[in-house]
C-alpha positions in Angstrom: 152.0 103.0 134.2 151.9 106.4 132.5 155.4 107.8 131.7 155.9 110.9 133.8 157.2 113.0 130.9 154.3 111.8 128.8 151.9 113.0 131.4 153.8 116.3 131.8 153.5 116.8 128.0 149.8 116.1 128.1 149.3 118.5 131.0 151.2 121.2 129.1 149.3 120.8 125.9 146.0 121.0 128.0 147.2 124.3 129.5 148.0 125.9 126.2 144.5 124.6 124.9 142.7 126.2 127.8 144.5 129.4 127.3 144.0 129.7 123.5 140.4 128.6 123.9 139.4 131.2 126.5 140.9 134.0 124.7 139.5 133.1 121.4 136.0 132.9 122.7 136.3 136.7 123.2 136.8 137.3 119.4 133.2 136.8 118.2 132.0 138.7 121.2 133.8 141.9 120.2 131.3 143.2 117.6 128.5 142.4 120.0 130.1 144.2 122.7 130.6 147.3 120.6 127.0 147.3 119.5 125.6 146.6 123.2 127.7 149.4 124.6 127.1 151.8 121.6 130.8 152.8 121.5 133.2 153.7 118.7 136.6 152.4 117.7 138.4 154.7 120.1 136.3 153.6 123.1 136.6 150.0 122.1 140.4 150.6 122.0 140.3 151.8 125.5 138.4 148.7 126.7 141.0 146.4 124.9 143.7 148.5 126.7 142.1 147.3 130.1 142.4 143.7 128.9 146.1 144.4 128.0 146.9 146.3 131.1 145.6 143.6 133.3 147.5 140.9 131.6 150.7 142.7 131.4 150.4 143.9 135.1 149.7 140.1 136.1 152.7 138.9 134.2 155.1 141.2 135.9 154.0 139.6 139.2 153.5 136.1 137.8 157.1 135.8 136.5 158.9 136.3 139.8 156.1 134.3 141.7 156.4 131.4 139.3 160.1 131.4 139.9 159.4 131.1 143.8 156.4 128.8 143.7 156.8 126.8 140.5 154.5 126.8 137.3 151.7 124.6 138.6 149.8 127.4 140.8 150.0 129.8 138.0 148.4 127.5 135.5 145.5 126.4 137.7 144.8 129.9 139.3 145.1 131.7 135.9 143.0 129.1 134.0 140.2 128.9 136.6 140.1 132.6 136.9 139.9 133.1 133.1 137.0 130.6 133.0 135.1 132.4 135.6 135.6 135.8 134.1 134.6 134.9 130.6 130.8 134.9 131.0 130.9 138.5 132.2 132.3 139.5 128.8 129.0 138.5 127.2 126.6 140.5 129.3 128.4 143.4 131.1 125.9 146.2 130.5 128.0 149.3 130.9 131.4 150.5 129.9 132.8 150.6 133.5 131.7 147.0 134.3 133.0 145.9 130.9 136.4 147.5 131.7 136.7 145.8 135.1 135.7 142.4 133.5 138.3 142.7 130.9 140.9 144.0 133.4 140.4 140.8 135.6 140.0 138.4 132.5 143.3 139.8 131.2 145.0 139.4 134.6 144.2 135.8 135.0 145.1 135.2 131.3 148.5 136.7 132.0 149.2 134.4 135.0 148.4 131.2 133.0 150.5 132.4 130.1 153.5 132.9 132.1 153.0 129.6 134.1 152.5 127.4 130.9 155.5 128.7 129.1 157.8 128.1 132.1 156.2 124.6 132.4 156.8 124.1 128.7 160.5 124.9 128.8 161.0 122.5 131.6 159.1 119.8 130.1 161.1 120.2 126.7 164.3 120.4 128.6 163.6 117.0 130.4 162.4 115.4 127.1 165.6 116.5 125.3 163.8 117.1 122.1 162.1 120.1 120.4 158.4 120.4 121.6 157.8 124.1 121.8 156.0 124.5 118.4 153.8 121.6 119.3 152.7 123.0 122.6 152.0 126.4 120.9 150.0 124.5 118.4 147.6 123.4 121.1 147.0 127.2 121.9 146.0 127.5 118.2 143.8 124.5 118.5 142.1 126.1 121.4 141.9 129.3 119.4 140.1 127.5 116.5 137.7 125.6 118.8 136.8 128.6 120.9 136.3 131.0 118.0 134.2 128.4 116.0 132.1 127.5 119.0 131.1 131.0 119.7 130.7 131.9 116.1 128.3 128.8 115.6 126.3 129.8 118.8 125.9 133.3 117.5 125.0 132.1 113.9 122.2 129.9 115.4 120.8 132.8 117.4 121.6 131.1 120.6 122.3 133.4 123.7 125.9 134.4 123.9 125.8 134.0 127.6 124.8 130.3 127.2 127.7 129.7 124.9 130.3 131.3 127.1 129.1 129.5 130.3 129.4 126.2 128.4 133.0 127.2 127.4 133.9 128.0 131.0 132.6 124.7 132.2 134.8 123.0 129.6 137.8 125.0 130.5 137.5 124.0 134.1 137.1 120.4 133.3 140.2 120.3 131.1 142.2 122.0 133.9 141.1 119.3 136.3 142.4 116.7 134.0 145.8 118.5 133.5 146.4 119.3 137.2 147.7 115.9 138.6 150.1 115.6 135.7 151.9 119.0 136.0 155.4 118.7 137.2 157.6 120.8 139.5 159.6 123.5 137.9 162.9 125.1 139.0 162.5 127.4 142.0 164.5 130.4 143.0 164.4 132.3 146.2 166.0 135.5 145.1 164.2 136.9 142.1 163.7 140.5 141.0 160.4 142.1 141.4 160.3 143.3 137.8 162.1 141.3 135.0 164.1 143.7 132.7 165.4 142.1 129.4 169.0 142.6 128.5 171.1 142.2 125.5 169.8 139.8 122.9 166.8 139.3 125.0 165.6 142.8 124.3 165.4 142.0 120.5 163.8 138.6 121.1 161.1 140.2 123.4 160.5 143.0 120.8 160.1 140.5 118.0 157.8 138.5 120.0 155.6 141.5 120.8 155.4 142.3 117.0 154.4 138.8 116.2 151.9 138.4 119.0 150.5 141.8 117.9 149.7 140.1 114.5 147.6 137.6 116.3 146.0 140.3 118.6 145.1 142.4 115.6 143.2 139.5 113.8 141.6 138.4 117.3 140.3 141.8 118.2 140.0 143.6 115.0 139.8 141.0 112.2 136.0 140.6 112.5 135.4 144.3 112.5 137.8 144.7 109.4 135.8 142.0 107.4 132.5 143.2 108.4 133.4 146.9 108.0 134.4 146.3 104.4 131.2 144.6 103.7 132.9 141.2 103.0 131.1 139.2 105.7 128.1 139.9 108.0 128.6 140.7 111.6 127.3 137.3 112.8 129.8 135.4 110.6 132.9 137.7 110.7 134.5 135.7 113.5 135.2 133.0 110.7 138.3 135.2 110.0 140.0 134.3 113.3 138.9 130.7 113.0 140.8 130.5 109.6 143.7 132.2 111.3 143.7 129.8 114.1 143.6 126.8 111.7 146.6 128.0 109.9 148.5 128.7 113.1 147.6 125.1 114.2 148.9 123.5 111.0 152.0 125.6 111.0 152.8 124.7 114.7 151.8 121.1 114.7 154.4 120.6 111.9 156.7 123.2 113.2 159.3 121.0 115.0 159.8 119.1 111.8 160.0 122.3 109.7 162.7 123.8 112.0 164.6 120.5 112.0 164.8 120.7 108.3 165.2 124.4 107.5 166.6 125.7 111.0 165.5 128.4 113.2 166.9 131.2 110.9 165.4 130.2 107.7 162.0 129.2 109.1 161.8 132.8 110.8 162.8 134.6 107.6 160.4 132.7 105.3 157.8 132.8 107.8 157.9 136.5 108.1 157.9 137.1 104.5 154.8 134.8 104.2 153.0 136.8 106.6 153.8 140.0 104.9 152.3 138.6 101.7 149.2 137.6 103.6 148.6 141.0 104.9 148.8 142.4 101.4 146.3 139.9 100.0 143.9 140.5 103.1 143.9 144.2 102.8 143.5 144.4 99.0 141.0 141.6 98.8 137.8 142.5 96.9 135.8 139.5 98.1 135.7 137.4 101.3 137.3 134.2 100.0 140.3 136.2 98.9 140.6 138.0 102.2 140.2 134.7 104.2 143.1 133.3 101.9 145.3 136.3 103.0 144.5 135.5 106.7 145.5 131.9 106.1 148.9 132.9 104.8 149.4 135.4 107.9 148.7 132.5 110.2 150.9 130.0 108.4 153.8 132.5 108.3 153.6 133.7 111.9 153.1 130.2 113.3 156.5 129.2 114.2 158.2 132.5 115.0 157.2 132.8 118.6 158.3 129.2 119.5 161.6 130.0 117.8 161.9 133.1 119.9 161.2 131.3 123.1 163.8 128.6 122.1 166.5 131.3 121.6 165.6 133.0 124.8 166.4 129.6 126.5 169.7 129.3 124.7 171.1 132.8 125.2 173.7 133.3 127.9 173.2 137.0 128.7 170.4 136.3 131.3 169.2 133.2 133.3 167.0 131.1 130.9 164.0 131.4 133.3 164.1 135.2 133.6 164.7 135.5 129.9 161.6 133.5 129.1 159.5 135.4 131.6 160.8 138.7 129.9 159.9 137.5 126.4 156.6 136.2 127.7 155.5 139.4 129.4 156.7 141.8 126.5 155.5 139.4 123.8 152.0 139.0 125.2 151.7 142.6 125.7 151.7 142.7 121.9 148.7 140.4 121.7 146.8 142.2 124.4 147.9 145.9 124.6 148.9 146.3 121.0 145.2 146.0 119.6 144.3 149.0 121.9 146.7 151.0 120.0 145.3 150.0 116.6 141.9 151.2 117.9 143.3 154.6 118.6 145.1 154.8 115.1 141.9 153.4 113.5 139.9 156.2 115.0 142.1 158.7 113.1 143.0 157.1 109.9 140.5 154.2 109.5 141.0 150.4 110.3 142.5 149.4 107.0 145.2 152.0 107.1 145.9 151.0 110.7 146.5 147.4 109.4 148.8 148.7 106.8 151.0 150.4 109.5 151.0 146.9 111.2 152.2 145.3 108.0 155.1 147.8 107.9 156.0 146.9 111.5 156.0 143.3 110.7 158.8 143.8 108.3 161.2 143.6 111.2 160.7 140.0 111.6 162.4 138.6 108.5 164.9 141.6 108.7 166.0 140.5 112.2 165.9 136.8 111.7 169.6 136.5 111.4 170.3 138.6 114.6 167.6 136.9 116.6 168.9 133.4 116.0 172.7 134.0 116.5 172.7 132.6 119.9 171.1 129.3 119.0 172.6 126.3 117.5 169.8 125.7 114.9 170.6 128.1 112.2 
């Protein structure tokens, strides 16, 4: 008979896998969407803002509802909705239809993100051992598989619509496998309509947003940066996010062991410094292999920062752990979804490389705040 916690771990990993897979399938479609709709960086930034607004808005509702109903409905509704909306991103013919599709896609993505993180915390608590890095590693596995699948489809001149429909079927089948293994999570009848972070949770949420913005920048703008600098053709530029996802996967799947050896504080410090080095290499690279190596360093450095922040949110005592995690999730994922829209506006004025340099400066806060962010945890 299957151990209940083993089944719950599997279900959590599958939820993270589906979420990362669905989001990454969007990355290789970005240059095609820009060309199909004949829009500039600023207009593309507005479309990406729709995705971010949908996600962040849904998270504000998903947090309290997950506290009332548990994580299982959020995971299933969010994942299935994400799968249904994905094909529309490949053929939406006008800017308004694309905006609506991205708004809804982002909303369902926001719902599953909150649900799976709440479920992950409960599974880790019941197991009594660090599991968060490994769970987030499956998000990265999904990111690699999704980006690689769509990049391969485009490189073989197969219809993008055929590729994303296949991806949607795979997502729904995976959720069907996870559904019976999802466990109940703590429920609270009295929850605020909007979760507002307090104290140390403000810092944790802000650092999560900055770190997720790193991932969002590579997801939404990495292909355009590589192709715009003439380093890779448009059809193959999605390989940049694939490299990033591989690095994130390697870092997170080994992250629990790394944290056990170095502690949260030093892992966060050195991870932030490694990401900064990677940005410098990527932006100064004269050829594609060097740029891809820089992206590799970014992924390795950023891989365990977010799992550490979630762990610290669960340990602090300023807010109830569940509400703190919801706040960090909402504000953190705003970085990956709404942040890239801001990059588009900045790029419209000063160019995409300069916008990435500004992001690099912002990322300096991660290593600088490592000590303060981990002050509430026992692993230092």
